[in-house]
N, CA, C and O atoms as a MOPAC input file, in Angstrom:
PM7 MOZYME 1SCF
protein

 N     -4.47500 1    -8.87000 1    12.75000 1
 C     -3.96200 1    -8.72700 1    11.41700 1
 C     -4.92200 1    -9.51900 1    10.53400 1
 O     -5.33600 1   -10.64000 1    10.83200 1
 N     -5.23000 1    -8.87900 1     9.47000 1
 C     -6.02400 1    -9.59400 1     8.43900 1
 C     -5.58200 1    -9.13100 1     7.01700 1
 O     -5.10700 1    -8.01300 1     6.81700 1
 N     -5.75800 1   -10.01700 1     6.09300 1
 C     -5.48100 1    -9.59900 1     4.66400 1
 C     -6.44300 1    -8.57500 1     4.24700 1
 O     -6.05600 1    -7.65800 1     3.52200 1
 N     -7.71100 1    -8.64800 1     4.65300 1
 C     -8.79700 1    -7.75800 1     4.23500 1
 C     -8.43600 1    -6.30800 1     4.68400 1
 O     -8.63800 1    -5.37100 1     3.91100 1
 N     -7.95100 1    -6.12900 1     5.81800 1
 C     -7.73300 1    -4.76000 1     6.27600 1
 C     -6.79600 1    -3.98200 1     5.30800 1
 O     -7.09300 1    -2.86900 1     4.87300 1
 N     -5.64900 1    -4.63700 1     4.99900 1
 C     -4.69100 1    -3.92000 1     4.17500 1
 C     -5.20800 1    -3.88600 1     2.66700 1
 O     -4.92700 1    -2.92400 1     1.95200 1
 N     -5.90700 1    -4.86700 1     2.23500 1
 C     -6.39900 1    -4.89500 1     0.88800 1
 C     -7.54200 1    -3.74900 1     0.81100 1
 O     -7.65200 1    -3.09500 1    -0.22500 1
 N     -8.23400 1    -3.55800 1     1.71300 1
 C     -9.38000 1    -2.48000 1     1.72200 1
 C     -8.63400 1    -1.14100 1     1.47500 1
 O     -9.01000 1    -0.41300 1     0.55600 1
 N     -7.61000 1    -0.80200 1     2.25100 1
 C     -6.83100 1     0.41200 1     1.92600 1
 C     -6.29900 1     0.53000 1     0.58700 1
 O     -6.39600 1     1.59900 1    -0.01600 1
 N     -5.72800 1    -0.51400 1     0.05800 1
 C     -5.14100 1    -0.47600 1    -1.24100 1
 C     -6.20300 1    -0.31000 1    -2.30900 1
 O     -6.03800 1     0.47100 1    -3.24500 1
 N     -7.38700 1    -1.10800 1    -2.15300 1
 C     -8.45600 1    -0.93900 1    -3.16900 1
 C     -8.99200 1     0.49000 1    -3.18200 1
 O     -9.42200 1     0.98300 1    -4.22500 1
 N     -8.96800 1     1.16200 1    -2.01800 1
 C     -9.45500 1     2.51500 1    -2.02800 1
 C     -8.64000 1     3.49500 1    -2.88700 1
 O     -9.13200 1     4.54200 1    -3.30700 1
 N     -7.36400 1     3.11400 1    -3.13400 1
 C     -6.53600 1     3.90300 1    -4.03600 1
 C     -6.86300 1     3.83100 1    -5.48400 1
 O     -6.58900 1     4.75800 1    -6.24600 1
 N     -7.46400 1     2.70800 1    -5.87900 1
 C     -7.65800 1     2.36100 1    -7.23000 1
 C     -8.44800 1     3.43100 1    -7.99200 1
 O     -9.60400 1     3.71900 1    -7.68400 1
 N     -7.79700 1     3.99100 1    -8.97000 1
 C     -8.39400 1     4.97700 1    -9.83600 1
 C     -8.78600 1     6.27400 1    -9.13300 1
 O     -9.62300 1     7.03800 1    -9.61500 1
 N     -8.14500 1     6.50200 1    -7.95600 1
 C     -8.42300 1     7.75800 1    -7.23300 1
 C     -7.16400 1     8.52300 1    -6.92700 1
 O     -6.56400 1     8.33300 1    -5.86900 1
 N     -6.77100 1     9.34800 1    -7.79500 1
 C     -5.51200 1    10.16000 1    -7.65100 1
 C     -5.56600 1    10.99100 1    -6.54100 1
 O     -4.49100 1    11.27200 1    -6.01200 1
 N     -6.72300 1    11.50200 1    -6.01700 1
 C     -6.82700 1    12.36800 1    -4.94100 1
 C     -6.37300 1    11.64400 1    -3.67500 1
 O     -5.60600 1    12.18100 1    -2.87600 1
 N     -6.86500 1    10.41200 1    -3.51000 1
 C     -6.46400 1     9.60100 1    -2.36200 1
 C     -4.98000 1     9.32200 1    -2.34900 1
 O     -4.33500 1     9.40300 1    -1.30300 1
 N     -4.40100 1     8.97100 1    -3.58100 1
 C     -3.01700 1     8.73100 1    -3.65300 1
 C     -2.25500 1     9.97400 1    -3.16700 1
 O     -1.34600 1     9.84500 1    -2.34800 1
 N     -2.61000 1    11.18800 1    -3.65900 1
 C     -1.95900 1    12.33300 1    -3.18600 1
 C     -2.00200 1    12.67500 1    -1.68100 1
 O     -1.02100 1    13.12100 1    -1.08500 1
 N     -3.21000 1    12.43800 1    -1.09800 1
 C     -3.35900 1    12.55000 1     0.34800 1
 C     -2.47400 1    11.55500 1     1.05600 1
 O     -1.86300 1    11.90800 1     2.06400 1
 N     -2.37500 1    10.33500 1     0.58500 1
 C     -1.47200 1     9.45000 1     1.16000 1
 C     -0.01500 1     9.79900 1     1.10300 1
 O      0.72900 1     9.66400 1     2.07400 1
 N      0.39100 1    10.27900 1    -0.13400 1
 C      1.76800 1    10.58700 1    -0.31800 1
 C      2.15700 1    11.84300 1     0.45400 1
 O      3.30900 1    11.95300 1     0.87400 1
 N      1.21900 1    12.82500 1     0.66800 1
 C      1.59800 1    14.01600 1     1.35600 1
 C      1.66900 1    13.83500 1     2.90500 1
 O      2.47800 1    14.44100 1     3.60800 1
 N      0.73200 1    12.93100 1     3.37700 1
 C      0.76100 1    12.63400 1     4.81400 1
 C      0.16500 1    11.23000 1     5.10800 1
 O     -1.03100 1    11.07000 1     5.35200 1
 N      0.98400 1    10.32200 1     5.07300 1
 C      0.53800 1     8.89500 1     5.21200 1
 C     -0.12700 1     8.64100 1     6.52600 1
 O     -1.11700 1     7.91300 1     6.61400 1
 N      0.46900 1     9.29600 1     7.63200 1
 C     -0.17600 1     9.07100 1     8.99300 1
 C     -1.65000 1     9.60800 1     9.01800 1
 O     -2.55600 1     8.96200 1     9.54400 1
 N     -1.82400 1    10.73300 1     8.46500 1
 C     -3.18200 1    11.35200 1     8.56000 1
 C     -4.07600 1    10.61500 1     7.71000 1
 O     -5.21200 1    10.38800 1     8.12700 1
 N     -3.70800 1    10.19600 1     6.53400 1
 C     -4.49600 1     9.39600 1     5.63600 1
 C     -4.87900 1     8.02100 1     6.23600 1
 O     -6.04500 1     7.63000 1     6.19300 1
 N     -3.89000 1     7.29700 1     6.79200 1
 C     -4.31200 1     6.03000 1     7.37100 1
 C     -5.00200 1     6.13500 1     8.63800 1
 O     -5.59500 1     5.14600 1     9.06900 1
 N     -4.99100 1     7.26900 1     9.31100 1
 C     -5.71600 1     7.40300 1    10.57500 1
 C     -7.20000 1     7.21000 1    10.39300 1
 O     -7.87700 1     6.81500 1    11.34200 1
 N     -7.75400 1     7.47900 1     9.18400 1
 C     -9.15200 1     7.30900 1     8.89400 1
 C     -9.57400 1     5.84500 1     8.76000 1
 O    -10.76300 1     5.54900 1     8.63600 1
 N     -8.61300 1     4.94200 1     8.78400 1
 C     -8.87600 1     3.47200 1     8.78800 1
 C     -8.63400 1     2.97900 1    10.23800 1
 O     -7.57700 1     2.45100 1    10.58500 1
 N     -9.66900 1     3.18500 1    11.04000 1
 C     -9.46200 1     2.81700 1    12.49100 1
 C     -9.37100 1     1.29800 1    12.68900 1
 O     -8.95300 1     0.87700 1    13.76700 1
 N     -9.72800 1     0.46900 1    11.73900 1
 C     -9.61200 1    -0.83700 1    11.83400 1
 C     -8.10800 1    -1.49800 1    11.58600 1
 O     -7.88900 1    -2.69800 1    11.75400 1
 N     -7.21300 1    -0.64200 1    11.20700 1
 C     -5.90000 1    -1.11700 1    10.91300 1
 C     -5.08000 1    -1.27200 1    12.23500 1
 O     -5.11500 1    -0.38300 1    13.08600 1
 N     -4.38800 1    -2.33900 1    12.39100 1
 C     -3.48900 1    -2.62000 1    13.48100 1
 C     -2.31100 1    -1.73000 1    13.30700 1
 O     -2.08000 1    -1.28000 1    12.18400 1
 N     -1.54800 1    -1.43500 1    14.30700 1
 C     -0.32200 1    -0.60500 1    14.27800 1
 C      0.71600 1    -1.17200 1    13.26500 1
 O      1.32100 1    -0.44800 1    12.47400 1
 N      0.87100 1    -2.46500 1    13.34200 1
 C      1.88400 1    -2.99100 1    12.43200 1
 C      1.41300 1    -2.89800 1    10.96300 1
 O      2.26800 1    -2.77700 1    10.08500 1
 N      0.07900 1    -2.95000 1    10.64300 1
 C     -0.40100 1    -2.78600 1     9.39700 1
 C     -0.22300 1    -1.34000 1     8.85600 1
 O      0.02300 1    -1.13200 1     7.66800 1
 N     -0.35100 1    -0.39800 1     9.73200 1
 C     -0.06500 1     1.04500 1     9.34400 1
 C      1.26000 1     1.23800 1     8.95500 1
 O      1.48700 1     1.89700 1     7.94100 1
 N      2.25200 1     0.71400 1     9.67300 1
 C      3.66100 1     0.73600 1     9.30800 1
 C      3.96400 1     0.14700 1     7.97200 1
 O      4.66100 1     0.71100 1     7.12800 1
 N      3.38700 1    -1.04700 1     7.82500 1
 C      3.60800 1    -1.79000 1     6.54000 1
 C      3.12900 1    -0.90500 1     5.36400 1
 O      3.82900 1    -0.75400 1     4.36200 1
 N      1.94000 1    -0.33800 1     5.51100 1
 C      1.31900 1     0.44700 1     4.41300 1
 C      2.13700 1     1.73900 1     4.24500 1
 O      2.37900 1     2.18000 1     3.12100 1
 N      2.55400 1     2.33000 1     5.34800 1
 C      3.28900 1     3.59800 1     5.16400 1
 C      4.56300 1     3.43300 1     4.42900 1
 O      4.96200 1     4.23800 1     3.58700 1
 N      5.19300 1     2.34100 1     4.78800 1
 C      6.54900 1     2.00500 1     4.13700 1
 C      6.33400 1     1.27600 1     2.75900 1
 O      7.30500 1     0.94000 1     2.08100 1
 N      5.09800 1     1.05000 1     2.38200 1
 C      4.83000 1     0.20600 1     1.18300 1
 C      5.72300 1    -0.99800 1     1.12500 1
 O      6.38700 1    -1.28000 1     0.12700 1
 N      5.71400 1    -1.67700 1     2.20300 1
 C      6.47100 1    -2.99000 1     2.34800 1
 C      5.70300 1    -4.05700 1     1.58300 1
 O      4.99100 1    -4.87500 1     2.16500 1
 N      5.85500 1    -4.03100 1     0.33300 1
 C      5.10700 1    -4.94700 1    -0.50100 1
 C      5.43400 1    -6.37500 1    -0.29200 1
 O      4.57400 1    -7.23800 1    -0.46900 1
 N      6.71000 1    -6.67700 1     0.10000 1
 C      7.18100 1    -8.02500 1     0.34600 1
 C      6.44600 1    -8.58000 1     1.62000 1
 O      5.99800 1    -9.72700 1     1.60600 1
 N      6.32500 1    -7.78900 1     2.69700 1
 C      5.57600 1    -8.19900 1     3.92500 1
 C      4.13800 1    -8.31600 1     3.58200 1
 O      3.49600 1    -9.26300 1     4.03400 1
 N      3.56400 1    -7.40100 1     2.79300 1
 C      2.15100 1    -7.58600 1     2.42500 1
 C      1.91800 1    -8.86700 1     1.84400 1
 O      1.03800 1    -9.61200 1     2.27600 1
 N      2.73600 1    -9.19400 1     0.78900 1
 C      2.59600 1   -10.49400 1     0.09100 1
 C      2.66600 1   -11.69500 1     1.04100 1
 O      1.94200 1   -12.68100 1     0.90300 1
 N      3.64900 1   -11.54800 1     2.08800 1
 C      3.79800 1   -12.58100 1     2.96700 1
 C      2.62600 1   -12.82700 1     3.88800 1
 O      2.44000 1   -13.90500 1     4.45200 1
 N      1.78800 1   -11.69200 1     4.01800 1
 C      0.61400 1   -11.78000 1     4.82300 1
 C     -0.53500 1   -12.10100 1     4.05000 1
 O     -1.63000 1   -12.10600 1     4.61100 1
 N     -0.42900 1   -12.39900 1     2.71000 1
 C     -1.53400 1   -12.81500 1     1.87600 1
 C     -2.21400 1   -11.76700 1     1.08400 1
 O     -3.25600 1   -12.01800 1     0.47800 1
 N     -1.62100 1   -10.52900 1     1.06800 1
 C     -2.25800 1    -9.51500 1     0.28100 1
 C     -1.88100 1    -9.75100 1    -1.16400 1
 O     -0.74100 1   -10.09000 1    -1.48400 1
 N     -2.86500 1    -9.56500 1    -2.03100 1
 C     -2.63900 1    -9.83500 1    -3.45800 1
 C     -1.49100 1    -9.01600 1    -4.00200 1
 O     -1.37200 1    -7.80600 1    -3.81400 1
 N     -0.63000 1    -9.79400 1    -4.71200 1
 C      0.57200 1    -9.08400 1    -5.29700 1
 C      0.12500 1    -8.30500 1    -6.54700 1
 O      0.78700 1    -7.31600 1    -6.86400 1
 N     -0.82000 1    -8.62300 1    -7.19800 1
 C     -1.37400 1    -7.88600 1    -8.29400 1
 C     -1.88000 1    -6.50600 1    -7.77900 1
 O     -1.65900 1    -5.46800 1    -8.40100 1
 N     -2.55700 1    -6.55200 1    -6.62900 1
 C     -3.05300 1    -5.37200 1    -6.03400 1
 C     -1.97600 1    -4.47600 1    -5.59900 1
 O     -2.04100 1    -3.26600 1    -5.81400 1
 N     -0.90800 1    -5.06800 1    -4.94600 1
 C      0.14200 1    -4.24400 1    -4.49200 1
 C      0.94800 1    -3.58500 1    -5.60300 1
 O      1.41300 1    -2.45400 1    -5.46400 1
 N      1.11700 1    -4.36400 1    -6.79100 1
 C      1.62100 1    -3.79400 1    -7.94600 1
 C      0.86700 1    -2.70400 1    -8.52000 1
 O      1.44400 1    -1.69800 1    -8.93300 1
 N     -0.44700 1    -2.84600 1    -8.57300 1
 C     -1.33900 1    -1.78700 1    -9.09500 1
 C     -1.18900 1    -0.53800 1    -8.24700 1
 O     -1.01100 1     0.53300 1    -8.82700 1
 N     -1.24000 1    -0.58000 1    -7.02500 1
 C     -1.10700 1     0.51900 1    -6.15700 1
 C      0.27100 1     1.19900 1    -6.22200 1
 O      0.36800 1     2.42600 1    -6.24400 1
 N      1.33000 1     0.37900 1    -6.25100 1
 C      2.69600 1     0.81800 1    -6.37200 1
 C      2.78000 1     1.74800 1    -7.61800 1
 O      3.32000 1     2.85400 1    -7.58600 1
 N      2.20000 1     1.20300 1    -8.71300 1
 C      2.25400 1     2.04000 1    -9.96300 1
 C      1.52900 1     3.31000 1    -9.82800 1
 O      1.93300 1     4.29400 1   -10.44600 1
 N      0.43700 1     3.37700 1    -9.03300 1
 C     -0.35100 1     4.55300 1    -8.81900 1
 C      0.44300 1     5.54400 1    -8.03100 1
 O      0.42200 1     6.74500 1    -8.29700 1
 N      1.13500 1     5.03100 1    -7.07000 1
 C      1.84100 1     5.94400 1    -6.18300 1
 C      3.25900 1     6.36200 1    -6.78700 1
 O      3.61700 1     7.53400 1    -6.67300 1
 N      4.06300 1     5.43800 1    -7.42100 1
 C      5.27500 1     5.73100 1    -7.90700 1
 C      5.36200 1     6.03100 1    -9.42700 1
 O      6.33200 1     6.61000 1    -9.91600 1
 N      4.34700 1     5.62600 1   -10.11000 1
 C      4.34600 1     5.78600 1   -11.53300 1
 C      5.06400 1     4.59700 1   -12.20700 1
 O      5.69700 1     3.80500 1   -11.50800 1
 N      4.98500 1     4.45300 1   -13.52000 1
 C      5.54800 1     3.33600 1   -14.15500 1
 C      7.13100 1     3.19800 1   -14.06400 1
 O      7.69500 1     2.10600 1   -14.13100 1
 N      7.74500 1     4.32700 1   -13.91700 1
 C      9.24000 1     4.28700 1   -13.65400 1
 C      9.65300 1     3.63300 1   -12.33900 1
 O     10.81600 1     3.26900 1   -12.16000 1
 N      8.70700 1     3.48400 1   -11.42500 1
 C      8.90600 1     2.82000 1   -10.14400 1
 C      8.90300 1     1.32000 1   -10.11000 1
 O      9.14800 1     0.72500 1    -9.06100 1
 N      8.61500 1     0.65100 1   -11.30300 1
 C      8.44300 1    -0.75100 1   -11.38600 1
 C      9.79400 1    -1.46800 1   -10.98800 1
 O      9.70600 1    -2.45500 1   -10.25700 1
 N     11.00000 1    -1.05800 1   -11.40100 1
 C     12.17500 1    -1.72000 1   -10.94500 1
 C     12.32800 1    -1.67900 1    -9.43800 1
 O     12.78600 1    -2.66600 1    -8.86300 1
 N     11.98800 1    -0.64000 1    -8.79300 1
 C     12.03700 1    -0.57200 1    -7.30600 1
 C     11.04900 1    -1.54500 1    -6.70400 1
 O     11.38700 1    -2.20300 1    -5.72000 1
 N      9.79600 1    -1.68000 1    -7.26300 1
 C      8.88100 1    -2.64100 1    -6.77800 1
 C      9.54900 1    -3.93400 1    -6.85100 1
 O      9.61800 1    -4.61100 1    -5.82500 1
 N     10.04900 1    -4.35500 1    -7.93900 1
 C     10.66000 1    -5.67500 1    -8.14300 1
 C     11.79800 1    -5.90700 1    -7.17700 1
 O     11.96000 1    -7.03300 1    -6.70600 1
 N     12.60800 1    -4.89000 1    -6.84900 1
 C     13.65100 1    -4.99300 1    -5.94700 1
 C     13.14600 1    -5.23900 1    -4.54900 1
 O     13.73400 1    -6.02100 1    -3.80200 1
 N     12.10300 1    -4.60500 1    -4.20000 1
 C     11.52700 1    -4.68400 1    -2.83100 1
 C     10.98600 1    -6.21600 1    -2.71900 1
 O     11.17500 1    -6.92900 1    -1.73300 1
 N     10.32300 1    -6.57900 1    -3.82500 1
 C      9.69300 1    -7.90200 1    -3.64200 1
 C     10.86200 1    -9.03000 1    -3.68100 1
 O     10.64200 1   -10.14400 1    -3.20500 1
 N     11.94100 1    -8.74500 1    -4.18800 1
 C     12.97000 1    -9.76700 1    -4.21100 1
 C     14.04800 1    -9.67400 1    -3.15200 1
 O     14.97100 1   -10.48600 1    -3.08400 1
 N     13.89900 1    -8.68400 1    -2.35500 1
 C     15.01300 1    -8.43800 1    -1.36700 1
 C     14.82900 1    -9.37200 1    -0.15300 1
 O     15.63300 1    -9.33800 1     0.77900 1

C-alpha cells in the first residue's frame, strides 16, 4: 500500500471527463489498467471510500476534487457525510 498509488489514479481523473465516465461505467475495467494497485486499494477506489483514503495519507483536497468530478457539486454533502462517518 502506498499513498502514491491511489493518488496517481485520482490525479489521472483531473480535468478528464472521459476517464471519469469510463470509471463510472465500469470501475473494475478502468482500474484494471493500473497494475500497481493492491487489491485493497482497488476496493477503496471503487467505493470512493474517501475516509479510508484520508486515513492512508491521500490528499483530502485531491479526494474532494475527484469526488466533485464524479458526483458533481450536488454531491458535496455526501462527501462530507462519508468523511465524517
